[in-house]
N, C-alpha and C positions, 0 to 999 in steps of 0.2 A: 740369329736369319737371314736368308738368303735373298732380296724383294726381289730381282727380277725375275728368281725360278718365283717366288710367291705368288707376282703380280703376272707371269704369263700367259693364263687362263684368261687373261680382261683383253688381252690385245687379238683375240682374234674377236669377227665380233656378233659372228655365233654363240661363243662361250658369252658372253658379255654377254647379250641378253639371253641366253636361259640363267647366268647368276643374276640378274635384275628380277627376273621373272619369281625366280627364289623367292628374292626379299622383300618385292610387294606385298607379298600376302602375312609379313612378318614386322612390317615399323611402318612409323604413320607419312601422309602422302609429304611431308614435310621436309620427313630424312630422305625419300624416297628418291628426293629429287637431289638432294641435296648426294646422295650414294651416283648416282646415277650422272651428277657433271663431272667427283672424280673419274668413276671410271672415263669418261669421256678423258678427263685428264694423262690416265693412264697409256687410256691409246695412240695419245696424241709423244706422248715422250717417246713414247717404246723401247725396246729393250737397252739400246747399246744407253737410252741417258740416263737411265733408267739406273745400271750401272753403273755410271759418273757419279750420279745424285748421292748410293749409298754411298760412296768413296770419296767424295766430297764432305756429307755428314757424319761417318765415322772410321775411315782409313780403312786398312788390312791390319789384322792384328799383328801379322812379320807381311817382312814386305820381301821377304826371298826369295827367287827365279821360281821352286818347287810349289812358292804357297801362291801367287801370280798368275803362275804361265799353267792353263789344261795338264794333266798330263800325257804325255807319248803314251804313244800307245803298246802297250808289253810287245815283245817280243816273242815268236811263236817260242817253244821248250816248257820243261817244267821248267816253274817257278818259281825261285829261289827260296830257303828257308835261311830268315835273319837269326842272325848268331846271338848268344843271348847276352843280355845285356851283365855287364860281370857285377857281383855288389857291390854298393858302396860302402867305400870305407868309416869306420862309424857307427854313432847312431845319430849323431845331430846334422841340421844342415849349417848345424856355425858350428867350426874349430875352435876349441878352445883356447889356442892363438887368435882366436877374432874377439879375447872378452880383454881387452886395453883399457876400455876403461874398470875393469871390475877394483876389486882390491882385492889382492893377492897372500897369504898367510903357509908361513913354512909350519909345518909340519912335521919334524923329526919323531920316533919312533918311538914307544913310551919306551923302552925293554932291551932293544937291537941297536948295534953302529957299528959306523966300519970303522974294517980288522978285529973283530971280534970271534970267535968262534962256534961254524954254525953248526945252530943248536939243534938240528937236526940228521946230518949224517956223523958232525963231531969229527967232522976234518979238514976240508974246506975252511975256508976267511970270508968274511961278507965281505962284498965291495959296492961300494959307495954309486946308480946306475947313473945317466947321463939322461937318460925320460922319468921323469916323476910321475906317480899318478895322481889322476884329476878330479877332486867333488864340486860338481857348481850348484849354489846355491842360486837363486835367483826372487826376488821380491819384490813387491810392486810396495810402490808411494805417490801420492798428489805429488803433482807439479811442486807448488813450492805447499811447505811447512812449519808449525812452527809451534814454540816452545815458550811458554807463557809460565811463570813466578810467582806462588799470592808469599809476599812479604807483611810478615807476622809486625801489626806495629798493639805498646802500647802505650799508653797516658798516667800517668802520674797523679793518683786521685785528690793530693794537695797543694801543684803548683800547674799543672795541667801540662809537662812538659811531651811531648810525644819522642815518647822513641822507635824505630824502622829498621827491620831484619835488612840488612845492607844485602843488593842480590849479590850474586857470584858472578864469579869473571865470565863463564861460557854465555853469561845475559848479555856481556859485550855494549856498548856506547850508546850504541842508535837503534830504534825499533830494527830498519831491513839491514838485511847483510847483503855484501858486494854479491852472493849469489846469485839473492831474488832477481834484481836487474839484469843480470846474467842470462838466467831458463827465460826470463822474458826476452833475449832478445834474443835465444835460439828458437824459441815457438815463435815467436810473430817471425821472425827473416829468414830458419834457415826450415824451419818446419810449417809455414801459409798459414799459420793458427793467430787469427783477430785478437785483438782487446777483446773484444765485449765476451768471446767462446771463451774464453783464459777468466772470466769473471766472471762467469756464469757457472765453470764450473768448478769454482776456487767459491763461489758462493756456496752449490751446492754439497762440496767436501764441511765446509764449517771452516777453513781459511778463508775469510773474502778478498779479494784481493783487486777493485774498481781500478778499474779501463784509465780515470788519468791517473790517478797512482799509478798504475804501466809504463804512461809517459812521462814522468816526473821523472822517476827508478832510472829510463831509458837515459834519460837526456844526460847524466855523469858522463854516464859510460861512454856517450856520443861522444863530450867533450873533449875528454881521456885519447879515445880511440885516432881523431883524425890528424893528430900529426901521427902516427899511423900510416892513418890511408893515404899524407900525401905526398910520404918517404916508401910507399908501394906501387902508387902512381908516378912518379917522379924515377925509377925505379926501371916501374916496366918501361914507358918510356926509350928505353935504350933496348928493348929487347930487337933480338932479328929477325921476328916471326909475328902477325900476327894476323888473328880471330879473331871477325865479329859479324856484327848480323845486330839486327832488330828486332819488336814488339811493342803487341801496340801497348800506352799503359796511361790511365785518362789522369787526370789532374782539376781537382774539381773548380781550384779560383782558378784559374788561366783557363777558363772555360766561360767565369762569371761576370758579366757586364762590370765595368768602372772600378774595377779589381787592381792592384797594382801588378800586382803578376801577371792581368791581361795586357797589361798595354803595354809590357813590354815586345810581345809577339811581332811577328811579320804578322801583317793583315794577309797574306798569300797563306800563311800556315794554318791546313784544317786539323793538324794531328800532331800526337803527346807521341810519344815513343821509350820506351829504354832499352836500354841501348852493353848487349853485353858485351865484351872484350878480352880478350884472352891471349896473353903474353908471358915471356921468361925473364925472369929472371935468375939469370946462372943455368942452373938446371932442373929449375922447380917455376914450375906452373902457375899460371896469376893468372884470376878472376876477377876485372875492373866492370859494373857497372854505376849506369846513366841515367838518369831519366827528363826530361826534360823536351822542350820542342824542338831540341835537335833531332837531328834524323844521324845515323850510325856513323855516315862519312864524313862529316863536318868534329861529332864526337873524338870520333878517332884524331882527324887534328889536332883537336886540346890534345891529347894525350903529346903524345906528335911534341909538339910547342917545347918540351920537358928532354925531347931530343938533344946530342948531343947529332953537334955540326957533323964532323968532320965521319958520322959513323955513315957504312952506306945501304943505300936506298932499302929497307927491309921487306919481306915477302907480306903481299895483302891477300891472305883471304875470306872472298866472300862468295856470297851469289848473286846471280847477276845483276841485281835492281842497280839502281841509277843510281840512288841518294846512298846504298854500301858508299863509296868513292867520292871521293874531293882534288878539287885539284889545286891547294894550297902547298898539297906534297911529295914528293917523290916516294912510289913504290916499285914492287914488282910483281906484277898483279896473276893474281893466279883462281879459279872461278872450281867452286863444287862442283863435282861427279857427281853425288847422291844427290843436290839438287837436277841435274843432266838426265841423269837415271830415273827418281822420278817424274821427272816425263810422260814416261810410257809406261810408266804404270794403271795407272787407269786406264791403259787402256789394251792387256792383255786380252780382252772378253771380246776385244772385232774386231784385235790383229793378231792373232795367236802366235802364227809363224814367225815374221817381220816381230815382235816384242820378244819373245825367245830367244829370236839369235840375238838382239842388243842389247839383255839383259846378262845372257851366257859369256856374252866378249867381255863384260863389265865386270862380272863377276869372275872371270882369269886372272885381272889385274888385282881382286884384291886377297884372292886370293897369297895372288905373284908379292903382295904389301902384310899380310899375316904372316908368309915363311922367311923372308922381310925382319919381322919384326921378333919371331922367332928365334934367327941367327942370331938375335944382337948384332947388327949392322951396323956401322956408324954412316954417316950424311954419304958417302964418297964413295959406300961401298952397295948404302942404296943403290946410287942412280944409276951405277955399273948394273945394277939386277933387270932393276925394273927395264932398263932401256935393253937389256938382253932377253928376257921377259913379254914385257909386257908392249913392249915398243912396238911387233911384230902386230898383235893383237890388233891394239888402235889403230894402226893402217890398216890393216883388214876393216874395221869395223868403217872409217872415215873411206877408206875406199867403194863398200856397200855400200852406203846410205848414201854418199853423191849418185852413184850408180843408179841406184833404186829412182831419183828424185829428174835426173839427168832422162832418163830414156822410157819418162812417166809412168815406170811400176807404180812411183806411191804418188798422190793426188800432193801436188805440193799448198793445196790453203788447206786440206783434211788435218785434222787435230792427229795422224801419226806422221804428214805433212811437216806441219806447227815444231812437234819433237824432236825431228829428228836436223830443222832446220838451228833450232836452237844451239844444238852439238856443236852443228855446222861452223854455226854465226861466232863460239865460241871458241873454237877449238885451240888455237894460242894459250889461254887462261887455263884450262880445260884439261891442257895439256903439259903445264909446266911442270910434274914430278918428272918429267921425261929429259927435262933441260937442265937441271937446277936442281944443286946438293940444299934436301933439306922441307923444299920444297912439299905441302901435304894433300893425297888428294881429296880431300872434302873438307867440309864447314865442322860435320859431326861433334867436335870440342865445343866448340862456341853452341850450339845446339841445347848439346846437353844444358851447361851449364844458366842458358838461356829459362830453364823447366824449370829454376827457384824460381823468375820473375812471374812466368807465365802460372804458377803456381800460387805467388800470393792475388795475382789478379787472380782468379779465379776464385779463390775464398773471400777474397777485402772487397773486389769488383771499380780501387780506384785508390790512393791517396788527395787527399783532403786540402791540404797545400805542398809547394816547393820544400817551403825544410821538410816535411815530410817526407818526401822524396829523397830527398838529398840525405837521410836519415837510414832512412832504408837503402839505397843505393852502399852508404858509406859499410852497414854491418853485413847488407848479402854478398857484399866483395868480400870481406877478411872473414864469411862464414865458409863460402863457395871456394878459396884457397886454399882453406885449413884443409876442406875435403877433399882436394886438390892435391894440396901434398903428405894425403894420411894424416895431419896434425887432429886434436881432437878440436873442438873451435867452441864446447863451452868453456875445457880445460886453461885453453886458449886465453878468452875475453876475460876467465876469473882473474888469472897473472897478471893482467893489467892492470882487470880492478883493484887489484891486491896494492900495486905495485905504480901506484898514483905519481909520485916524483920522477921517478926512474922512466919513463914511459915518455914523461911529458922531455924530460931531456936530451933522453937517449933514443928517439924515435926506430933509424935503422938499425937498433939492437930487438926490437921490440918484431918486428918481423915474424909469419911464423914458425917458420924454418929456423930463426935466430931465439927464442925465445925458450928454449931448455936451459941452452949454457946462461942466458942470462938470467934467468930467476933463482939458479945456484946461485950465482957470482952475488945478485941482490942481497937474498939469504946470509948467504959468508961473514958479504962485512957489513 
């Protein structure tokens, strides 16, 4: 629903009075007074502020240039007829290759085999085809299922001796299999499902799993994975590039007066955050989460404390907030071009032509980045490609914005002037990709990773204790790192749970991209 268009009639005094006259005869005097005050509020805000309020509350479904800006007047002439879309391949939204977690069974032909004479023509020989036929059968099941065995008991009517049938081997040595804690971890920290919701679901399905039991099952897995997380942090500290940002996150004990944790906070601090840090280990991407009263710059400094001193300063990609940087270490600062672009998006209706020009210029830069990615250019080739294609575009944009402000065509204190001043003020870090090999355009990689923490906050609202926050940080880090490297997080955590001794002794061998080979070696030994 477009609020400005819906409420536009209330901006005119005559239309507003006509509306209130119709309402007066249908509602009580108290409600009529309230509706009148709301109409006055709408008139005071005006159309521009209503558009800004709508964007602030709901945002755009997409912030592409064509969606944000008003369409241009069509050129005279015949309206072009769009070409028909080619039919999509296959019959589903996911291909068979996407079902990497399925249990695949090889099925041989019941009566034919390679090398036999063709039963149809009786002349040629049958040859095995590279592409096999595929049939998928997808079944549902509760997140946690249970199997019970009723063991027959016999008692001697003379001596009273009791004989119980032995439990089958598949009953296992303990009540809860290792997979239960892994499932809880993936649902809780990978999908944002709170303990109490899972407990309610399991109870309704006839397999109760109380919230306190879920936490007890998570703790052994946390202790097993802690050395791996620490090794992951140490190796990520050597990354040549860091993306970092943070989002607010409550920890209830930190706000409880008199608690030991609250006493450690600087009295000047008023917020708690979850920081997302994305780095690289070789060619593998790593996501780290850190929750507490420290902001993104301080948390990145803690990671950098594990960095080898002889390494060159890394590239740090973040937005222009001061809390994203820290003076305790050297880095080559790069700012997010998407954040600069986002300053103009809410202004599209108020300043359509200038906003369209800025967004179209930035769109050309992203097109060049996409083309460099499609051509699989290395860092040096990518830099030369941007210097050839993006440098003239950014120079034109810089010159145009400077002229708009210097010639007083745009008021510096207006919202449009503020958006232009943001780009001009941070122009050097915003355009680092034109001077430094490997420098990214934006911080979207970290922004996407932080969605996991935001999903947790949306469903659970807060952590209760610092210990709970650290547990969430560990599992979110491992799960998101698995996703960044196309590794199944459930299978990964399950392998750790089933090989506790090796995971403790060789944490470097159980990083997400190493664990398949390590698991095979442990099984064969």
